[in-house]
N, C-alpha and C positions, 0 to 999 in steps of 0.2 A: 474422581474417577468417574465418566458414564458411560453404561454398557449399554445402552438401548438408543437408537434415533432421536433426538429430539427438535423441535423446530430452535430457530435461534429467534431469540427474543429482539425486537427492533427491526428486522425485515421482513415483516410480516406484511406489507403492500410493496416489499419493492420484488420483480418480478427478476430472478439472478440466473443471468444468461453464462457467466462463468466463476471458477472457487479454484482459489490459490492459496494454500498453508506455506506457515514457517515454522522458523522456532518459534511456537509459544505463540505463535499469530494468525491471524488467517483474513483474508480481503478476498471481495467479491466484488464482479464490475454485474452490472444493474442492466437491463434491456434496453436503458436508455441512454448508457456511456457515461454514469457516476458511478464512481471507485467508494466501497466501504470497507473501514478495516478494525481491527478490536483485539485486542489480547497484549502480549508484553509488547514493551515501548522502550526500552533502557535505550536500546540504538538510535531510536526517532526514526524504524521502521514503518510504524504505522501512517506514516506522511502527514500526520493533524496539528505540526508546524507547533507542538506541545511536548512537553517533556513529565508527563505522567507518567509512570512507571508501567501502568497496568488500564488498559480502558475494558470495560466490560460489556459494552454495551456497542456495536459497532456504530461506527463514526464515519459521516459522509469525506473526504479530503475537499474540501471547496478549493482549493488552489485549479484544481481541473474541471472546476464546475462548466466553464464553457469548451472545453478542449475532448473534439470526439474522439473515445478511449479507445481502441478497440482492443487490447490484451492486455493481460496483467499476469507476473510475475513472480513470487515471494520464493527468496531462498532464506538461508539463516537467518540473517540479521541484517538484511535489505530486502530492496521492491522493485521491480522495471511495472512502467507503463507505457505501451504504445499507442499514437494516432494512427488514423485512416490516412493519413499525411506522411506519413514514417517519419514521425519526431518519438525520441526515445527519452522520459525522464526518469528518475531513478531517483533513491533515498535511500537514508538507513545509516549503517554503518560504512567507515568509510575505509577500515582495516584492510592492506595489502590492496588498494588503491582501486576494488571492485566497484566502484561508484561509474568510473570512467569518467568522473569529472575534476577539473583541477579544484582541489579546496588545500587547506592545513588543519582544519578542523575534524574532530575525531567522528561524529557525523550531522547527516543534514535531515532536520526532522521534517522537512517540505520539499517536495517535490520539486527537482531540478534538471532543467532539459541538459542532452550529455549533446555539446554540441559537435562532437567530432566526427558523431555518424550523420 
C-alpha cells in the first residue's frame, strides 16, 4: 500500500500527456504518442505481446511505435487506443466480446485494430 504519491520509476524522461488505470494495471500516453503500460497482465491487457503475469516497470507497446496515438482508455482487463486518423486498437480479455474484434481466443496480448469502426 502506497499512502503518499511517488514518481513511477521508468518514466523519468517521459513527458506524460494522458494517464488511464484499469484493474491492477496502468497506462500512460507520452507527448510524442508512445504508450507505456505496467501492472497485472493475466489477460494480455498490457498489450506488450507477452504472457508475463506482472510487469513492474513501464514497457512501451512497440506495435504502436509508428502509429499516431491520440488517446488511451483502460477498463478492468482490456484497453483501447485511438489514432488521429480515427482508427481504434484494442487488446486484453475477450470476454463477452468486449474487444469488438473477431477472435476465438480468450485474450489478445498485442493491439489489434477494430475493423468495423
